[in-house]
N, C-alpha and C positions, 0 to 999 in steps of 0.2 A: 444437732447434737441432741444425743439422747439422754432421756431421764433417768437418773439413778433411780433404782429400784430399791424403795422402803423395806427394812427387812424389822423396825418398831413400828406398832400401827399407832396412828395419829392420836389418835384418844388415849391411847395407854401411854404413850410417850407425855402428852399434856397433863395427863394424871400425874404422874411420875415426878413431873417438873414443877408441878402445883404443889405436889406432898414436900418438894425438897427445899422448895420458899418456904413453906410454912414452919417445917422444922428450924432454918436457919434464921426463919424472923423470931422463933420462940426460945427464949434463952434456959435452955433444960440441960441435965445430964443426959438426957434422951438423943440418940444421933440417930441419923439416916439410915435405913437398912442398905446394906451392900447393892442389893437388887434393885432398888429404887434409884440409888445415885446411879447406878450402871445404866436402866433405862433410861435415866433422865439424860445423859452426855451421849449415848448413843440416838436418842430421836433429837438433840438438839446438834449434834455433828450432822443428822441428817439433812436437819431442817438448813443449816447452813450451806450444804450442798443444793439443795434445792433452788435457794435463793441466790446461790453466784455458782452456775454450775462450770465448771472447768476440771483442769488438773495441774497448773501452776504453782500452786499450795497445797502444802501437806499439812493439815493439822493433829495433832498428836494428844492426846488426852488418855496416858497409861494409867492404869489397865485395862481400860473401858474401851476405846476406840481409836479409831482413824481415820480420816478422809481427805479427800482429794478436791479442792474445789477453787476458784476464780479462774476466769478465761486467759488463756496465755498460752506459753510455751511448754508443752508437755515433756516430762522427761520421760525416759525408759529404763534407765538403768542407775542402779547404786542410789545413793540418798540423794532427794530430790534439791534442787539448789533453794527453795524457798520455803522453809519449814518452821512451823509454830508448835510448841509443846508447854502443858503445862498441868498441874493436876484438876483432879475432876472438881474440888471446891473452887477452885481459880475459875476453872472454866464456867461452872456454872453461874459464878457470881458474875459473871463478863455477861452472858447470855439473857440474864433476868434484870440487869441494869445496876446490881447492890454494886458494881465495881467497873471503874472504866478501863477500858484498854489502856490509855496513857498510863493512869495509875498503875497498874497489875505490871507493864511492862518498867516503869520507873522503880518499883519495888523491887523488882528482878523475881517475881512471882511466873514472868512467860519468858520463854527463851524464844525468839524470833530472829530468824537468819535470811537474808536474803531481800531485794530491792521488793518484792510483793508481799512480803511476810507481815504485811500489817491489816489488821479485820477491823478498825476504827470506823471503817465506813457501814460494816455488815453489823456491829453489835452496840446496843443489847439486839436480839430478836425481837 
């Protein structure tokens, strides 16, 4: 299986993720810049794909990114059978361990459809 090409530099991605974590842990009125959030999301989507390559699950974090991961049957047309979608704050909270997969799903913060649409074994990163 071919290794996906990274678009986000690993160090830049780690720095953006750390900046997001710092801001999320600090109670303040200052929000994380959109560019930092975008870089952190895109980096972590690439990281999930690197750790679980494949095309059977599509992970969507609009408007910042989408990836396909997890080995299994590949879809070629239309909506894939296994789709996970959530907002950026939920995604980054899950990948950093601030929120568990189960809690996010139970709270309705993640939309997951399909038999393979479960990232609990991969998160946190």
